N, C-alpha and C positions, 0 to 999 in steps of 0.2 A: 768273653775276654776282650770285647771291644773296649770295655772300660780299662781293662788290664792294660793293654797296650795304649790305650788312650791316656791312661794315666802315666804309664812308662814313657810314652811318647811325649806327652805334655811336658814332662819334666825335663826332657832333653832340650826342647826348643827354649824352654824357659830359661835356658842357661847361656844367654849371649852376653852377659856383661860382666864376666868375673876375670881377674888377671892373676899373675903368679909372682911369688916373691923370691928373692935370693938371699937368705939370710945366713949369719954365721953358725946358728944353732941347727942347721940342717945337715945330717951326716949323709955320706956318699950313697947309701942304700935307699935314700929317700928323695922326693922332689919338693916336699913341704912340711912344715911343722905347724900344726893348728892346735894351739893351746896344749903343747905336750904330746898330742897324737900325731904320729908320723904318717904321712901319705907316701907309701913306698914306690920305689922304682918299678916294682913287680905289679903293683895295682896300675900304675900309670900305663905300663906297656900292655897290659890286658885291655883297659878301656881305650887305648889308642887304636888296637885291632878292632874293637867294637866300632868305634867311630869310623874306621876306614870301611867296615862291612856296610855301614849305613849309606855309605856313598855308591854302593854297588848292590842294591836290593835284589838283583836277580839271582844272586847266589854264586857268581862267578868267582874266579881267583881274586883274592884280595892282597894288596901290596901296600905296605907302609912306607913313605920315603925314608931312605936310610940316611938320616942325619949323623954326623954333620957334613959328610963328603958329598952325599947325593949322587954318587958315582953309578950306582945300580940304577936308581930311578931315572937318571938322565939318559942312561943306555937304553932302558926299556922305552922311553918316550922317543928316542931316536929310531928305534926299531919299528914302532908303530906309526911314526910319521908318514903321511902321504908324500908322494913325490912332489917337490915344489914346481909351481907353474913356471912356464918358460920364462927365462929372464930373472927369476927370483932365486935367491940364495937360501939354503936350508938354514934353520936356526944353529946357532953356535952351541957348543957345550955349556958355555957360561949362561946363555939364555935359557936352555933346558933346565940347568941347575937352579936357576932362579925361580922358575916354575915350580919345581920340586919343593924348594924351600918355602914358597908361598902356601903350597898345599899342606906341608908338614906344620907350619906355624899355625894355620887355621884349625888343624886337628888337635894340636898341642893346647892351644888356649882353650878350646872347647872341653877337652878332657880335663885340664886343670880346674877349670870352672866347676865342673861336675863334681870332682873329687873334693875340692874345698868346700863346695855348697853342701855336700853331704855331712861333712864334719860340722859345719856350722849348725845345721839343723839338729843333729844329734847332741851337740854341745849345748845349744840353747834348750832343748828339751830336758836335758839333765839338770841345768841351772834352775829351770822352773819346776823341777820335780814331775815332769810329765814322763809317762811311760806307756809303751805299747807292748803287750805280751806276744810271745811268739805264736801262741794259740790264735790270737786276734789277727796276726799278719797271715797265718796259714789259712784262716777262714776267708779273709779278704782275697787273697790270692785264689783260692778255690772257686769263689764266686765269679770273679772277673775272668778266670781262665775258662770256666763253663760257658760263659756268655760269649767269649770271643773265639773260642777254639771247640766247636762241638765234637771234633774228632782229635783223639790224642795225636794222630799222624800230622795234623795241622800245626799243633803246637810244637812238636819236635822239628818240623820244617821251619817253624819261625825261629827257634833256637839256633838251627844251623845257619840260616840266612843272617841272623843278627850278630852272630858271634857271641851271644850272651849265654850264660848258664842260668839254671833256676835260682841258684843263690844270688845271682845278680838282680834277678826280677824280684826276688823276696826282699832284698835290700831296698828297691825302689818303692815297694808296697810299704814297708816300714817307714820310709822317709816321707811318703805321701800321708800316711796315718799321723805321724808326729806333727807334720806341718798343719794339718787340719785342727789337731788339738791345740796347738800353739795359737792359731788364729782365733779359735772359740774362746780360749782363755782371755786373749787380748781384748776381744769385743764383748766379753760378757758384761752385761749391765750398761754397756755404752749407747744401746739403742734407745733408751728411755727418753721420751719426748713429752713435755708437758702442755696442757691446753694454752697457757700463756705464750709459749714458743709458737704454737700453731696459729694463734690469733695474730701475733707480731708478723710472722711470716706472710700471712694473708693480707694485712694491711699494707705491707710493703710491696707486695707482688700482685695487687689485686687485678691488674690488667692481664696477667697471665691466666686468669680464670674468667676471662670475658670473651664473647665472640662478637664481632662487628657486624653491622648490617650486611646482608648478602643479597644479591639480585640475580635472577635468572634472565638473561638477555637473548635476543636474536638480532643479528647484524648482517648488513651488506656493506662492504667496503669497496669504493670504486676509485679510479684514478681521477675521474673529472666529475664536475658538478653536474653536467648533462646526464651522465651515466647514472648518477645517484637519484636524480630527478626521475629517470625513466623507471628505476627500480622501485622508487616510491609509489609511483603512478600505478605500476603493476600490482603492488601489495594492496593499494587503496582500492583497486578494481576487484580484489577477491582472489587473485592468484596466490597460491600457497608459498610459504617462505622456501620450502625445499626447492621448488621450481626457480624463484626469483634469485635465490642465493647462488645456486649452481650456475645460472645464466650471467649474472652481473658481478658476483663478488670476486675480488682478488685475494681475499683472505684464505689461504690454502688449508688452514686448520679447521675452518668452519663452513666453508662453501658447500661440501658434501654432506653436512649434517643439518641443513636448514639454517645455518648461521647461529647455531646454538652455542651460547657461552653460559655455563651454569656456575652458581654460587660465586658471582664475582664480587670482590670486596674493593674498597677504596685503596689506590696504590698499585693496582694491577694493570691499568690501561692508561693510554694516553690521558693526560690531564684534561685537556679540552673536551674530549669525548666523555670521560668519566664524570666531570661536572654536569654535563647535560643528562647523562644517564641517571644520576643519583638524584636528580631534581624532577625527572619525568615521572608522570603518572602510569599506572599499569594499563596494559592492554591498548596502547595507542601507537600507531606508527609515526615516528618523528624523524626529522632530518630534512634535508643533509645537514651535517655538522663537519665543518672543514677542520682538519687536523694536519699535522706534519706527515701523515701516512696516506692521506687521501680524504674522501668524503664518506661519512658514516650515515647510513639509514638504520634505524634501530626501533626495537619495541621491548618494553619492560614486562616480563612475566611475573613470576612469583617473587614476592618480597619477604625476606625472613629478617624480622626486626633484630636489633642488637640485643644480647643477653648477658648476663652476669651470674656466675655461680655464686651461691651464698657460701658463707663460712661453713655452714653445716654440710653442704654438698661437697665442698673441697677438703674437709677435714681429713678424710682417710687418705686421700692422695698426699696431702702436706705431711701427715704423720709418717707415712712410708718414706717420703723423700727425706725428711729431717732425721729419721731414724738411720737410714743408710749413710747420710752425711756424717753423723756422729760417730757410727762405726768406722767409717773410712778414716775420719780424722784421727781416731785412736790408733788405727793400723799405721797410718802414715807416720805418726809419732814413734810408734814401736820400731818400724822398719829403719828409720833414721838411726835410732840408738843401736839397733841390731847390727847394722852395717859397720857402724864405727867400732862397736865393742868387738866384734869378731875380725874385723880387718886388722885391729890393733894386735890380735893374738896370733895372726897368721904371718909365717916367714916362708919364703920360697928359695929354692936353690937357683944359682945363676943358670940362666938358660930356660927357666921355667917360671919366670915371673910375669904376673898379669896384675891388673888393677885392684884385685881383691887381696894383695899382699901388702903387708905394712911397709915392706921394703921396695915397693914398686915406685918408679920415678913419677912425678906429677905428670898427668896426661897433658899433652900439648893441645891448645885449642886449634881445631881444624874442622872444616866442613866436608872433608873427604875421608874415606876409608881406604888404606892401601890394598892393592889387590891380595887376595888370599887371606886377609885378616878378618878377624871377627869383630864387628862393630860393638862398641861398648857404651852403654848409656852414660850420660854425664854424671859424674860423682860416683862411678862404679856401680850404678844401681842394677839390681838383678833384672833379668828379662821379665817380660809381661807374662806370666802364666805359662804352661809349657806344652807344646805339641810335639809329636814324634818328629825325629829328624826328617829333613827332606829325602825324598826317594824312598818310599815304603812307609809313609806315615799312617799312623792309626787313624781310624774314624774320628770326625770331629765330634766334640761334645763330651761331657763327663769328666773333664780334667778339673784337678783342684788348682785353683789360681795361685800363683806365686806373688810374694810380696813386691811392691814397686821397689826396686832398689835393694833386694836382699838376695844372697846367693840362694842356691837351691835348685839348680836345674842342670839336667845333663846336657851334654854338648849338642848344639844344633847341627844336624847333619853328622853328628859324631857319636851317636850311640844307637844301639840297634833298634831301628824303628820296625814296627810290625809289618809283615807282608800284607799286601792288599787282602782285606776280608778278615783279617785277624789283628788283635791288638795285644800288647803287652801291659802289664800294670804300670801305672803312672805314679810318679812321684813329684813332689813339689815342695818348694819352700814355703813358709808362712805366707799367706795369701796376700796378694796385692790389692784385692777387693773383697767386699763382703758378699759378693754374689757367690753362689756355689755352696 
């Protein structure tokens, strides 16, 4: 179930970029209306608790800030506050309530993002005629659960700590499966690359498939010319580089390795020294060469001449690169349309509005994120692929990437991350990248 939670988890972190809307067609028992489907206050309340659990992965008591007054939250904070240092005043009620509001707003935005994302994915799948059977969902769940939780008791512990039910996890598995199928459909046939495209790319990027001349050097760098001449004299008399470099060199990176510099290419060293080194013959001690850093005595060892990969040698690499670029281009185009389409169909109730709602105010340009708020990518883009919420995250790897700028992720730090050593099923929006 490492993947189970990985998946589950990744879907959560992937959800950092959605907002909420406050529209006229959202009844009092709902927080949003997505293309005619209501996101209910009951659903919101449940996932808000899950989000709060993820911030307390040790399994202790969980408390959701009591909006809109935050009186209980402020009182609890007051009770847990350490005594102020001598001469300092304790925080005021207004300050404590402001902290509670920041915490609540962060959880609310994450939860709204997840719930809206889930509707977007399911709605897009329906529009495209994509389906996932319950039998397939159950099979995926069983496989990942077995991998992540060898013992049933571990799984039950995870459910308790995360605040999620098995139905919640099955929903995430379903969303992950739908997301993958949408991605596959969008990219199908887009990875085709012709020989002409490969040849054109090679011709325009030939230098990328070339290796410059490389030289292995031995050096002694000294502060004065007299020290350099003494070092050269010692080398000419047959003393080993290891002894001479250790005695005379001021270059800390090479003095204990016999002055060895391997595979040096042009542009890596002082220009004056480099010019001398790349004109020098092999196996001859030369110098001193005066530079801005001091005086060099050196010897050229192995010389590897420049090389150029042929088109035939580079073909498979170029084909893979262009194939990936073509698929990503198709995904980027899809995601742009996907975001606009579903944002236009999403209205949110006042007090629950985020950037994924059609009635959201235009975001203000700013370089900072207010404390407690969830950062949102420019243009309301969906989070980059999804990891489990902070504080109990699932193991890395195995997640299905979410689309750049699409909805489809659970709250970051706001949905039940898996306990260490176990993972819940992951869900994600249509992929951001073709990898995975």
